[in-house]
C-alpha positions in Angstrom: 22.4 -13.5 -5.5 23.4 -15.0 -2.1 26.0 -12.2 -1.5 23.4 -9.5 -2.2 20.9 -11.3 0.2 23.5 -11.5 3.0 24.7 -7.9 2.5 21.1 -6.6 2.6 20.1 -8.7 5.6 23.2 -7.7 7.6 22.8 -4.0 6.8 19.2 -4.2 8.2 20.6 -5.1 11.6 24.1 -3.5 11.6 22.5 -0.1 10.8 20.2 -0.6 13.8 17.0 -0.3 11.7 16.2 -4.0 11.9 16.9 -4.2 15.6 14.8 -1.1 16.5 11.9 -2.2 14.3 12.1 -5.8 15.6 12.1 -4.5 19.2 9.2 -2.2 18.5 7.3 -5.0 16.7 7.6 -7.4 19.6 7.0 -4.8 22.3 3.7 -3.5 20.7 2.4 -7.1 20.1 3.3 -8.0 23.6 1.6 -5.0 25.0 -1.6 -5.7 23.0 -1.5 -9.4 24.1 -1.1 -8.4 27.8 -3.9 -5.8 27.5 -6.2 -8.2 25.8 -5.7 -10.8 28.6 -6.5 -8.2 31.2 -9.7 -7.2 29.3 -10.7 -10.8 28.8 -9.7 -11.2 25.1 -7.4 -14.1 25.4 -7.1 -14.5 21.7 -3.8 -14.0 20.0 -5.4 -13.7 16.6 -7.4 -10.8 17.8 -4.2 -9.2 19.1 -2.5 -9.5 15.7 -5.6 -8.2 13.8 -5.4 -5.0 15.9 -1.7 -4.7 15.5 -1.8 -4.3 11.8 -1.2 -0.5 12.1 2.4 -1.5 13.1 3.2 -2.0 9.4 2.5 1.7 8.8 5.7 2.5 10.6 7.8 -0.6 10.2 7.5 -1.1 6.4 8.5 2.5 5.4 11.5 2.5 7.7 12.5 -1.0 6.7 12.3 -0.4 2.9 13.2 3.2 2.6 16.9 2.5 2.2 16.7 -0.6 0.0 17.2 1.2 -3.3 17.1 4.9 -2.4 20.4 4.7 -0.4 22.0 2.7 -3.2 21.2 5.5 -5.7 22.2 8.3 -3.3 25.6 6.7 -2.4 26.1 5.6 -6.1 26.6 2.0 -4.9 24.0 0.9 -7.3 26.7 1.0 -9.9 28.3 -1.9 -8.1 25.1 -3.9 -8.3 24.9 -3.3 -12.0 28.4 -4.6 -12.4 27.5 -7.9 -10.8 27.0 -10.9 -13.0 23.3 -10.9 -12.0 20.1 -9.9 -13.8 17.9 -7.1 -12.4 15.3 -9.6 -11.3 17.9 -11.6 -9.2 19.2 -8.4 -7.5 15.7 -7.2 -6.7 14.6 -10.6 -5.5 17.7 -11.0 -3.3 16.9 -7.6 -1.6 13.3 -8.5 -1.2 14.0 -11.9 0.3 16.4 -10.3 2.7 13.7 -7.9 3.9 11.3 -10.8 4.3 14.0 -12.6 6.4 14.3 -9.5 8.5 10.6 -9.4 9.0 10.6 -13.1 9.9 12.8 -12.4 12.9 10.3 -10.5 15.0 7.4 -12.7 13.6 9.1 -15.8 14.9 9.7 -14.2 18.3 6.0 -13.3 18.4 5.2 -17.0 17.8 6.3 -17.5 21.4 3.5 -15.4 22.8 0.8 -18.1 22.4 3.2 -20.5 24.2 3.4 -18.0 27.1 -0.3 -17.5 27.1 -0.9 -21.3 27.2 0.8 -21.4 30.7 -2.2 -19.5 32.1 -5.1 -20.8 30.0 -6.3 -22.6 26.9 -4.9 -21.3 23.6 -6.0 -22.3 20.1 -2.6 -22.8 18.5 -4.0 -23.5 15.1 -5.9 -20.2 15.1 -2.8 -18.4 16.5 -0.5 -19.8 13.8 -3.0 -19.2 11.1 -3.3 -15.5 12.1 0.5 -15.2 12.4 0.9 -16.6 8.9 -1.6 -14.2 7.5 0.0 -11.3 9.4 3.4 -12.2 7.9 1.9 -12.5 4.4 0.4 -9.0 4.8 3.8 -7.7 5.8 5.3 -9.4 2.7 2.8 -7.7 0.4 3.4 -4.3 2.0 7.2 -4.7 1.8 6.8 -5.3 -1.9 5.0 -2.0 -2.2 7.6 -0.3 -0.1 10.6 -1.4 -2.1 8.9 -0.3 -5.3 8.4 3.2 -3.9 12.1 3.2 -2.7 13.2 2.3 -6.3 11.5 5.5 -7.6 13.6 8.0 -5.6 17.1 8.6 -4.3 15.9 10.3 -1.1 15.3 8.0 1.8 12.9 10.4 3.6 10.8 10.9 0.4 10.6 7.1 0.1 9.6 6.7 3.8 7.0 9.4 3.7 5.5 8.3 0.4 5.3 4.7 1.6 3.7 5.8 4.8 1.0 7.8 3.1 0.3 5.0 0.6 0.0 2.4 3.3 -2.0 4.8 5.4 -4.5 5.2 2.5 -4.6 1.4 2.0 -5.2 0.9 5.8 -8.4 2.8 5.6 -9.6 1.6 2.2 -12.1 -0.8 3.8 -13.9 2.1 5.5 -13.6 4.3 2.5 -15.4 1.8 0.3 -18.5 2.3 2.6 -18.4 6.1 2.1 -18.1 6.4 -1.6 -20.3 9.3 -2.8 -23.1 8.5 -5.3 -22.5 11.6 -7.4 -21.1 10.4 -10.7 -19.1 13.6 -11.3 -17.3 13.2 -8.0 -16.5 9.6 -8.8 -15.3 10.5 -12.2 -12.9 13.1 -10.7 -11.6 10.5 -8.3 -11.0 8.0 -11.2 -9.2 10.8 -13.1 -6.9 11.5 -10.2 -6.1 7.8 -9.8 -5.4 7.6 -13.5 -3.1 10.6 -13.2 -1.2 8.8 -10.4 -0.8 5.7 -12.5 0.5 7.8 -15.4 2.9 9.6 -13.1 4.4 6.2 -12.1 4.5 5.3 -15.8 6.3 8.6 -16.6 8.8 7.9 -13.8 9.5 4.5 -15.3 9.8 5.7 -18.9 10.7 9.4 -18.6 8.4 10.0 -21.6 6.1 12.9 -20.9 4.2 12.3 -24.2 3.5 8.7 -23.3 2.4 9.7 -19.8 0.0 12.4 -21.0 -1.2 10.1 -23.8 -2.0 7.3 -21.4 -3.9 9.6 -19.1 -6.0 10.8 -22.1 -6.7 7.3 -23.1 -7.8 6.4 -19.5 -10.0 9.5 -19.3 -12.1 8.5 -22.3 -13.8 5.4 -20.8 -14.2 7.2 -17.4 -16.1 10.1 -19.1 -18.2 7.7 -21.2 -19.2 5.5 -18.4 -20.1 8.5 -16.2 -22.4 9.8 -18.9 -24.0 6.5 -20.1 -24.3 4.8 -16.7 -24.1 7.3 -13.7 -24.4 4.5 -11.1 -21.4 2.5 -12.4 -18.5 4.7 -11.3 -19.6 4.6 -7.6 -20.1 0.9 -7.7 -16.7 0.3 -9.4 -14.9 2.6 -7.0 -16.5 0.8 -4.0 -15.6 -2.6 -5.4 -12.0 -1.5 -6.1 -11.5 -0.1 -2.6 -13.0 -3.1 -0.9 -10.9 -5.5 -2.9 -7.7 -3.5 -2.5 -8.1 -3.3 1.3 -5.0 -5.4 2.2 -5.5 -5.0 6.0 -9.1 -6.0 6.0 -8.3 -9.4 4.4 -6.4 -10.3 7.5 -9.7 -10.9 9.2 -10.2 -14.3 7.6 -6.9 -15.6 9.0 -7.8 -14.1 12.4 -11.0 -16.2 12.4 -9.0 -19.4 11.7 -10.1 -19.5 8.1 -7.4 -20.5 5.6 -8.6 -18.3 2.8 -7.0 -19.4 -0.5 -8.3 -16.3 -2.3 -6.6 -14.0 0.2 -3.4 -16.1 0.0 -3.4 -15.8 -3.8 -4.2 -12.1 -3.5 -1.3 -11.4 -1.1 1.1 -13.4 -3.3 -0.1 -11.6 -6.4 0.6 -8.2 -4.8 4.1 -9.4 -3.9 4.8 -10.6 -7.4 3.2 -7.5 -9.1 5.2 -4.9 -7.1 8.4 -6.9 -7.2 8.0 -7.0 -11.0 7.4 -3.2 -11.0 10.6 -2.8 -8.9 12.5 -4.9 -11.4 11.4 -2.7 -14.3 12.3 0.5 -12.3 15.7 -0.9 -11.5 16.3 -2.1 -15.0 15.5 1.3 -16.4 18.1 2.9 -14.1 20.7 0.3 -15.4 20.5 1.7 -18.9 19.7 5.4 -18.1 
């Protein structure tokens, strides 16, 4: 497991991806911190909260090659030959990407120290927000490696990750614009169910099971839309607001150590790492 971790971590930086992403990460955070000081917002937590969009670029580029390149270069066969389980291999790769993300995060931890030379800085608030910012990145990386495990094309993995994270980035705003029309909400739920079934089909390669699952999910959607027209809109707004990963960073930016958000981020990490293990395991025996 250690050898896989070292190999993945080295490849992040030897390929130049890790270096470019780290430089971009630190540069943007530094620019935002400097601009905030000029505008009178001498709050590092506020800087990080507004820098969340960085993950829309950093995560897809960082994760696109984790499994896609292995499949394209056929080096995944070497991984399968190792005396390691699928969970150990996936976790080793995931932890390597977390370590790669930790490099620019630790560099950014020096920004509050630099700011303290010219004024008063709340270090507890700064560290709390930086911790939350790192947890957000860890959750998004878990999503990214799962998407990478579904394809052997790095560009497809990168673009898909970008669009998924882009949608997640705006979920908080979308939850406030949910239409009240039950038919529209039912269609949205049907599309979401189809996407879930598409992922299920990709994992099982069983068209019958995928279509069957979609039909099963459609039944309660149609029944609820008919029997309680208000429920679909309320459920959709609730799901969007709870799944808004970026919005949850706000509590850490206020200096609030939110245990619910902490558990939520960790749950997302565990869930998508588990999905990646299942996807990787399927490829082992296919």
